[in-house]
C-alpha positions in Angstrom: 0.2 0.1 -0.4 1.5 3.5 -0.9 -0.2 6.9 -0.4 0.6 10.0 -2.6 -1.1 13.7 -2.0 -3.1 14.4 -5.4 -4.6 18.0 -6.2 -6.9 19.0 -9.2 -7.3 22.3 -10.5 -10.2 21.8 -12.6 -13.1 19.5 -12.8 -11.4 18.3 -16.2 -8.2 17.1 -14.6 -10.3 15.4 -12.1 -11.9 13.8 -15.0 -9.0 12.6 -16.7 -6.9 11.6 -13.3 -10.1 9.2 -13.2 -9.9 8.0 -16.7 -5.8 7.5 -16.0 -6.5 4.9 -13.5 -9.8 3.3 -14.4 -7.8 0.4 -16.4 -5.9 -0.6 -13.4 -6.3 -3.6 -11.3 -5.2 -1.9 -7.8 -7.8 -0.7 -5.7 -7.8 3.0 -4.9 -9.2 5.8 -2.5 -9.1 9.0 -2.1 -9.4 10.2 1.5 -10.3 13.7 2.9 -10.4 13.8 6.7 -13.5 11.2 7.2 -14.0 10.8 3.8 -13.1 8.0 2.0 -14.2 7.2 -1.5 -13.2 5.1 -4.8 -10.7 6.8 -6.8 -11.9 5.2 -9.7 -15.7 6.3 -9.5 -15.8 9.6 -11.2 -19.6 10.5 -9.4 -17.0 9.7 -5.9 -14.3 11.9 -7.4 -16.6 14.7 -7.8 -18.2 14.5 -4.4 -14.4 15.3 -2.7 -13.2 19.2 -2.2 -11.4 19.6 -5.5 -9.6 22.8 -5.0 -7.4 21.1 -1.5 -4.9 18.7 -1.3 -6.5 15.3 -1.2 -4.5 11.5 -0.2 -4.8 8.9 -2.4 -4.0 5.4 -0.9 -3.1 2.6 -3.8 -3.3 -0.9 -2.8 -1.5 -2.2 -5.8 -2.6 -5.9 -7.8 -0.6 -7.5 -10.2 3.1 -5.5 -10.2 0.9 -2.0 -11.3 3.0 0.8 -9.2 5.6 1.8 -11.9 2.7 2.3 -15.0 0.5 3.5 -11.8 2.8 6.3 -10.5 3.4 7.0 -14.6 -0.2 8.1 -14.8 -0.7 10.2 -11.5 2.2 12.6 -11.7 0.2 14.9 -13.2 -2.1 14.9 -10.1 0.6 14.6 -8.2 0.4 17.8 -5.3 4.2 19.5 -5.3 
């Protein structure tokens, strides 16, 4: 399990993030305070406060982490 911090500048960024991770077999959660949503669900992602940095927890399956990191790099908070 790995945790990263992500930030979406626009709704379009959030949408493209979901599309970037939707085909992976790993499990992705977005965590903001007490709220946890499935990061592969566009509806779930849209319920989060997109103006703030959000923790992304990844439970890796099938040795996908290298490809996942490549896919999420544009969304990582600085």
